[in-house]
C-alpha positions as CSV (number, residue, x, y, z in Angstrom):
1,X,49.0,6.6,-4.1
2,X,45.3,7.5,-4.6
3,X,43.0,6.4,-7.0
4,X,39.9,8.1,-7.8
5,X,36.8,7.9,-9.8
6,X,35.1,11.2,-8.7
7,X,31.5,11.5,-8.9
8,X,29.2,14.5,-8.3
9,X,25.8,13.3,-7.7
10,X,25.1,15.9,-5.3
11,X,23.4,13.3,-3.0
12,X,24.0,13.5,0.7
13,X,22.9,10.9,2.9
14,X,23.2,10.0,6.9
15,X,26.5,8.8,8.0
16,X,29.4,9.4,10.3
17,X,33.3,10.0,9.9
18,X,36.2,9.0,12.1
19,X,39.0,11.5,11.4
20,X,42.6,10.4,11.9
21,X,43.0,12.1,15.2
22,X,40.0,9.9,16.5
23,X,37.1,12.5,16.6
24,X,33.9,11.0,15.1
25,X,31.6,13.5,13.2
26,X,27.9,12.5,12.6
27,X,25.8,14.4,10.0
28,X,25.4,13.9,6.2
29,X,28.1,12.5,3.6
30,X,27.8,12.9,-0.1
31,X,27.4,9.6,-2.0
32,X,29.7,9.6,-4.9
33,X,28.5,6.1,-6.0
34,X,32.4,5.4,-6.1
35,X,33.6,2.7,-8.4
36,X,37.4,3.1,-7.5
37,X,38.2,4.8,-4.0
38,X,37.2,8.2,-3.4
39,X,39.5,10.9,-3.8
40,X,37.9,13.0,-1.1
41,X,34.9,12.8,0.9
42,X,32.3,15.6,1.5
43,X,30.6,16.1,4.7
44,X,28.1,18.5,6.5
45,X,26.7,18.3,10.0
46,X,23.3,19.3,9.0
47,X,21.5,19.9,5.7
48,X,21.6,23.6,6.0
49,X,25.3,23.4,6.9
50,X,28.0,24.0,3.9
51,X,29.9,21.0,3.0
52,X,33.4,20.4,3.9
53,X,36.1,18.1,2.1
54,X,38.5,15.6,3.7
55,X,41.2,14.1,1.8
56,X,41.5,10.1,2.6
57,X,44.6,10.5,4.7
58,X,42.6,12.9,7.1
59,X,40.1,10.0,7.8
60,X,40.1,6.7,9.7
61,X,36.5,5.6,8.3
62,X,33.6,6.5,6.4
63,X,30.4,4.8,7.1
64,X,27.1,5.6,5.7
65,X,23.9,4.6,7.9
66,X,22.2,2.6,5.2
67,X,25.1,2.2,2.9
68,X,28.9,1.4,2.4
69,X,31.7,1.4,4.8
70,X,35.1,2.6,4.1
71,X,38.3,2.4,6.0
72,X,41.7,4.0,5.3
73,X,44.2,1.3,4.9
74,X,47.7,0.8,3.3
75,X,47.2,-2.0,1.0
76,X,49.7,-4.1,-1.4
77,X,48.1,-3.6,-4.6
78,X,49.3,-5.7,-7.7
79,X,49.6,-2.9,-10.4
80,X,50.3,-5.6,-12.9
81,X,47.0,-7.0,-12.6
82,X,44.8,-6.1,-15.7
83,X,42.0,-7.3,-17.7
84,X,41.6,-4.7,-20.2
85,X,43.1,-6.1,-23.8
86,X,45.1,-3.2,-24.8
87,X,46.9,-3.0,-21.2
88,X,47.6,-6.6,-20.7
89,X,51.3,-7.3,-19.8
90,X,53.6,-9.6,-21.9
91,X,54.1,-12.4,-19.5
92,X,53.1,-13.2,-16.0
93,X,54.6,-11.2,-13.5
94,X,53.7,-9.0,-10.2
95,X,54.2,-5.3,-9.4
96,X,53.2,-5.0,-5.8
97,X,53.1,-1.3,-4.6
98,X,51.6,-0.1,-1.1
99,X,48.8,2.3,-1.7
100,X,47.1,4.2,1.0
101,X,43.6,4.6,0.2
102,X,40.0,4.3,1.4
103,X,38.6,1.0,0.6
104,X,35.3,-0.9,0.7
105,X,35.0,-3.1,3.8
106,X,33.0,-6.2,2.7
107,X,33.3,-8.1,6.0
108,X,34.6,-7.1,9.5
109,X,35.5,-9.8,12.1
110,X,38.3,-12.0,13.3
111,X,39.4,-11.8,9.4
112,X,38.5,-8.9,7.3
113,X,37.7,-8.6,3.7
114,X,38.2,-5.5,1.6
115,X,37.7,-4.7,-2.0
116,X,39.5,-2.3,-4.3
117,X,38.6,-1.5,-7.9
118,X,41.7,-0.3,-10.0
119,X,40.6,0.5,-13.6
120,X,38.7,-2.5,-14.7
121,X,40.5,-4.9,-12.4
122,X,38.9,-6.0,-8.9
123,X,41.4,-6.8,-5.9
124,X,40.2,-8.4,-2.8
125,X,42.3,-8.2,0.2
126,X,42.1,-10.4,3.3
127,X,43.8,-10.0,6.5
128,X,43.9,-12.9,9.2
129,X,45.0,-12.2,12.8
130,X,49.0,-12.1,12.9
131,X,49.2,-12.7,9.2
132,X,50.0,-10.4,6.3
133,X,47.5,-9.3,3.8
134,X,46.5,-11.7,1.0
135,X,45.9,-9.8,-2.2
136,X,43.9,-11.8,-5.0
137,X,42.8,-10.0,-8.2
138,X,41.3,-10.8,-11.5
139,X,44.0,-10.6,-13.9
140,X,45.1,-11.8,-17.4
141,X,48.3,-11.6,-19.5
142,X,49.7,-12.5,-23.0
143,X,51.8,-15.4,-23.7
144,X,53.8,-16.0,-26.9
145,X,53.1,-19.2,-28.6
146,X,54.9,-18.7,-32.0
147,X,57.1,-15.7,-33.3
148,X,54.8,-12.9,-33.5
149,X,51.6,-14.8,-32.1
150,X,50.3,-13.9,-28.6
151,X,47.6,-15.7,-26.9
152,X,45.4,-14.3,-23.7
153,X,46.0,-16.4,-20.8
154,X,44.0,-16.4,-17.3
155,X,46.5,-15.4,-14.6
156,X,44.1,-15.4,-11.8
157,X,45.1,-18.3,-9.3
158,X,42.7,-17.2,-6.5
159,X,41.7,-20.8,-5.4
160,X,45.4,-21.8,-4.8
161,X,46.1,-18.5,-3.1
162,X,43.0,-19.1,-0.8
163,X,44.1,-22.5,-0.1
164,X,47.5,-21.6,1.0
165,X,46.3,-18.9,3.2
166,X,43.7,-21.0,4.9
167,X,45.4,-24.1,4.8
168,X,45.0,-24.8,8.4
169,X,41.3,-24.5,8.2
170,X,39.4,-27.4,6.6
171,X,36.0,-25.3,6.4
172,X,37.7,-22.6,4.7
173,X,39.5,-25.1,2.3
174,X,36.0,-26.8,1.4
175,X,34.5,-23.3,0.8
176,X,37.5,-22.1,-1.4
177,X,37.3,-25.2,-3.5
178,X,34.2,-24.0,-4.9
179,X,34.3,-20.1,-4.3
180,X,33.6,-18.0,-7.5
181,X,35.8,-15.0,-7.8
182,X,33.1,-12.7,-6.8
183,X,32.5,-10.8,-3.6
184,X,29.9,-13.2,-2.3
185,X,32.3,-16.1,-3.3
186,X,35.2,-14.8,-1.7
187,X,33.3,-13.7,1.4
188,X,32.0,-17.2,1.8
189,X,35.5,-18.4,2.4
190,X,36.3,-15.8,5.1
191,X,33.2,-16.4,6.9
192,X,34.0,-20.0,7.0
193,X,37.3,-19.4,8.6
194,X,35.7,-16.7,11.1
195,X,33.0,-19.2,12.1
196,X,35.0,-22.3,12.5
197,X,38.7,-21.7,12.8
198,X,39.2,-18.2,14.3
199,X,41.3,-17.9,17.5
200,X,38.9,-15.8,19.2
201,X,35.4,-16.2,17.4
202,X,33.2,-13.1,17.4
203,X,30.3,-11.9,14.9
204,X,31.3,-11.3,11.4
205,X,29.7,-7.9,10.3
206,X,28.7,-7.7,6.4
207,X,28.2,-5.0,3.9
208,X,27.9,-7.2,0.9
209,X,24.6,-6.1,0.1
210,X,25.0,-2.4,0.8
211,X,28.3,-2.5,-1.5
212,X,26.2,-3.3,-4.3
213,X,24.9,-0.4,-6.5
214,X,21.8,1.0,-5.9
215,X,21.4,1.6,-9.8
216,X,23.8,1.6,-12.5
217,X,22.3,4.6,-14.4
218,X,20.1,7.4,-13.2
219,X,17.7,9.7,-15.3
220,X,16.9,13.1,-14.6
221,X,14.7,15.4,-16.6
222,X,12.7,18.8,-16.6
223,X,12.0,21.9,-18.6
224,X,14.1,24.7,-20.2
225,X,13.3,28.0,-21.1
226,X,15.7,31.0,-22.5
227,X,16.6,33.0,-25.3
228,X,18.8,32.3,-28.4
229,X,20.3,34.8,-31.1
230,X,20.3,33.5,-34.5
231,X,22.8,34.9,-37.1
232,X,21.9,33.3,-40.2
233,X,22.7,34.5,-43.7
234,X,20.7,33.7,-46.9
235,X,21.9,32.7,-50.2
236,X,22.0,36.3,-51.4
237,X,24.3,37.4,-48.3
238,X,21.6,39.2,-46.2
239,X,20.9,38.3,-42.9
240,X,17.7,36.5,-42.7
241,X,17.5,36.1,-39.1
242,X,19.6,38.3,-36.8
243,X,17.5,38.6,-33.8
244,X,17.0,37.3,-30.3
245,X,14.0,34.7,-29.8
246,X,12.8,33.0,-26.7
247,X,12.9,29.0,-26.7
248,X,11.3,26.4,-24.6
249,X,11.3,22.7,-24.4
250,X,12.1,19.6,-22.3
251,X,15.4,18.1,-21.4
252,X,16.6,14.6,-20.2
253,X,20.1,13.5,-18.5
254,X,21.0,9.8,-18.3
255,X,23.8,9.8,-15.8
256,X,26.4,6.8,-16.2
257,X,27.5,4.7,-13.0
258,X,30.1,7.3,-11.9
259,X,27.6,9.9,-12.3
260,X,30.3,12.2,-13.7
261,X,29.2,11.7,-17.3
262,X,25.7,12.2,-18.6
263,X,23.8,11.6,-22.0
264,X,21.9,14.6,-22.7
265,X,18.9,15.1,-24.9
266,X,16.9,18.0,-25.7
267,X,13.6,18.9,-27.4
268,X,12.8,22.6,-27.9
269,X,10.8,25.0,-29.9
270,X,11.5,28.5,-30.9
271,X,9.9,31.3,-33.3
272,X,11.8,32.3,-36.1
273,X,11.4,35.1,-38.6
274,X,13.3,36.4,-41.6
275,X,13.5,37.9,-44.9
276,X,14.2,36.1,-48.3
277,X,14.3,37.3,-51.7
278,X,12.2,35.9,-54.9
279,X,13.2,36.3,-58.4
280,X,10.1,37.1,-60.7
281,X,10.6,37.1,-64.6
282,X,9.1,40.2,-66.0
283,X,8.3,39.9,-69.8
284,X,9.2,43.3,-71.6
285,X,8.8,44.3,-75.2
286,X,10.6,46.7,-77.4
287,X,10.0,47.9,-81.0
288,X,13.1,48.1,-83.3
289,X,12.8,49.0,-86.7
290,X,9.2,48.3,-86.8
291,X,10.0,44.8,-85.2
292,X,8.8,44.0,-81.6
293,X,11.3,42.2,-79.4
294,X,10.4,40.4,-76.3
295,X,12.8,39.6,-73.5
296,X,12.4,38.5,-69.8
297,X,14.0,40.6,-67.2
298,X,14.6,39.2,-63.6
299,X,13.3,41.4,-60.9
300,X,14.1,40.8,-57.1
301,X,11.5,41.1,-54.6
302,X,11.7,40.7,-51.0
303,X,9.3,38.9,-48.6
304,X,9.2,38.5,-45.0
305,X,7.8,35.4,-43.1
306,X,7.6,33.8,-39.4
307,X,7.9,30.3,-38.6
308,X,8.5,27.8,-35.8
309,X,11.9,26.1,-35.4
310,X,11.9,22.6,-33.9
311,X,15.4,21.6,-32.4
312,X,16.6,17.9,-31.2
313,X,19.9,17.7,-29.6
314,X,21.8,14.8,-28.4
315,X,25.1,14.9,-26.6
316,X,27.5,14.4,-23.5
317,X,28.0,16.4,-20.4
318,X,30.9,16.2,-17.8
319,X,30.0,17.2,-14.2
320,X,32.8,18.9,-12.1
321,X,32.2,19.7,-8.2
322,X,31.9,23.1,-6.9
323,X,31.3,23.9,-2.9
324,X,28.0,24.3,-1.5
325,X,26.3,21.5,-3.6
326,X,27.0,23.2,-6.9
327,X,28.4,21.8,-10.1
328,X,30.0,22.9,-13.4
329,X,29.5,20.9,-16.6
330,X,30.9,21.1,-20.0
331,X,29.0,19.6,-22.7
332,X,29.1,18.7,-26.5
333,X,26.5,17.4,-28.8
334,X,24.8,17.6,-32.3
335,X,21.5,18.9,-33.4
336,X,18.7,18.6,-36.0
337,X,16.6,21.6,-36.8
338,X,13.3,21.7,-38.8
339,X,11.0,24.5,-39.5
340,X,7.5,23.1,-38.5
341,X,5.3,25.9,-39.8
342,X,5.6,29.0,-41.7
343,X,3.7,31.7,-42.9
344,X,4.2,35.0,-45.0
345,X,3.9,38.5,-43.2
346,X,4.9,40.9,-46.2
347,X,6.2,41.1,-49.7
348,X,4.7,39.4,-52.6
349,X,2.6,36.3,-52.4
350,X,5.0,33.3,-52.7
351,X,4.5,29.5,-52.0
352,X,6.3,28.8,-48.9
353,X,7.2,25.2,-47.7
354,X,8.1,24.2,-44.0
355,X,11.6,23.0,-44.7
356,X,14.9,23.5,-43.3
357,X,16.2,25.6,-46.3
358,X,14.5,28.5,-44.3
359,X,17.0,27.9,-41.3
360,X,20.5,26.4,-41.6
361,X,22.4,23.0,-41.7
362,X,24.8,22.8,-38.6
363,X,28.5,22.4,-39.5
364,X,30.1,19.0,-38.8
365,X,31.7,20.8,-35.4
366,X,29.4,19.8,-32.4
367,X,27.8,22.5,-30.5
368,X,29.5,23.5,-27.2
369,X,28.0,24.2,-24.0
370,X,29.0,25.3,-20.3
371,X,26.7,25.4,-17.2
372,X,26.5,26.0,-13.8
373,X,23.8,24.0,-11.3
374,X,22.4,24.4,-8.0
375,X,20.1,22.0,-6.7
376,X,17.1,21.8,-9.1
377,X,18.1,24.8,-11.3
378,X,20.8,24.8,-14.4
379,X,22.0,28.0,-15.9
380,X,23.8,27.0,-19.5
381,X,25.3,28.8,-22.3
382,X,25.7,27.1,-25.6
383,X,26.5,27.9,-29.2
384,X,26.2,26.2,-32.5
385,X,27.6,26.9,-36.0
386,X,25.6,26.7,-39.2
387,X,27.0,26.2,-42.6
388,X,26.9,29.4,-44.9
389,X,25.5,28.7,-48.4
390,X,28.0,31.2,-49.5
391,X,30.9,29.2,-48.6
392,X,31.1,26.1,-50.7
393,X,34.7,25.2,-50.1
394,X,35.5,22.2,-47.7
395,X,36.2,24.8,-44.8
396,X,32.5,25.8,-45.0
397,X,31.3,22.4,-43.5
398,X,33.5,22.9,-40.5
399,X,33.5,26.8,-39.8
400,X,31.2,29.5,-40.7
401,X,30.0,33.0,-39.7
402,X,26.6,31.9,-39.3
403,X,25.9,30.6,-35.7
404,X,23.2,30.5,-32.9
405,X,24.0,31.4,-29.3
406,X,21.7,30.3,-26.3
407,X,21.3,31.3,-22.8
408,X,18.9,29.0,-20.9
409,X,17.7,28.2,-17.6
410,X,16.2,24.6,-16.9
411,X,14.4,23.2,-13.9
412,X,14.5,19.7,-12.8
413,X,11.3,18.0,-12.4
414,X,10.8,15.0,-9.8
415,X,13.0,13.8,-7.2
416,X,16.8,12.9,-7.7
417,X,16.5,9.2,-8.2
418,X,19.8,8.6,-6.4
419,X,18.6,10.1,-3.1
420,X,17.7,7.6,-0.4
421,X,14.8,8.0,1.8
422,X,15.6,9.9,5.0
423,X,16.6,7.5,7.8
424,X,17.7,8.6,11.5
425,X,21.5,8.9,12.0
426,X,22.9,6.1,14.0
427,X,23.8,6.8,17.5
428,X,26.9,5.5,19.4
């Protein structure tokens, strides 16, 4: 079984692959900043070459020149190990399943240390010469104390497991007695065995520093331009703005640790124009049987205006992989509009306030976006519904015939913060 936390940071770094048939490929590997074992590896021989994907079973090892090292292993993973409260098992038990995956190598020597993350649970695997794997994992479980009452118990007996596994090595036992359940803590026990008790001492290589995330989040931002088509009806049912307008602004994306999701924010400006009606009360008089009767008659006049519309958006984007360093994304979000300035262009003179009533209120449904990204450029299409003042019923706050559709092109400013500085590819 394969676990995946696929991330599409589109960051290629120098490294090498060892294929299942023993062939070694040197070039650039896409760094997915994986938390869980990667579902596939993308490789290209040179920066100008198209990328090709490898499944884990097609590989023996994946090594970044200045980063992590993965090996394809069949490991006994305890699927009953959980730390998330709503997934804790009732009672202490194990569920060992052999999973074949690309696993993080933390130490390599006479005894090797691997790490696998499954959901929120961290598993460490230790392999001594001539011994089966030792699996230790962070785990909790529920124990019933009274009828209907369950308490959370700590089921991580890693120190006792380490002492049994390294019981013939005093140095490892001493290290195990004080080792915290962390990568450096478990590694200290393995190092102690390799240095003092291994049957054939040899240097122990470490990737502890390289397995630490370069950063948990990454920010990217830039400029965007495009066109938006507004369809907004006024209170009298006429379309006050059914035209296409340009827009422009700034955007930012805060990528989360897996680089699959990003928090998206945007500030933009767009010209706005339309027509509204104003009611004038005209005093009229008539004479009936010598008596003058005065009355007011409502007369509707129309006026035209131009304005600047300010829009702020906040939402989420999910990125998916395409060949040749491209991405698709789906997004949703919410927006706030404000008419920043307004001036009358035709019709009877009226007093105009720069307020939202000259545009529209978004419905409670979020805007939706679909986009395609290649390198620094992003092409996106999105739409937002606005409330119709002529639909006072409950459905009108969710659905409406008023909307705005936008087609935009954005350009990322600055470098990708996940890209490591270029370094030479290691030679054999």
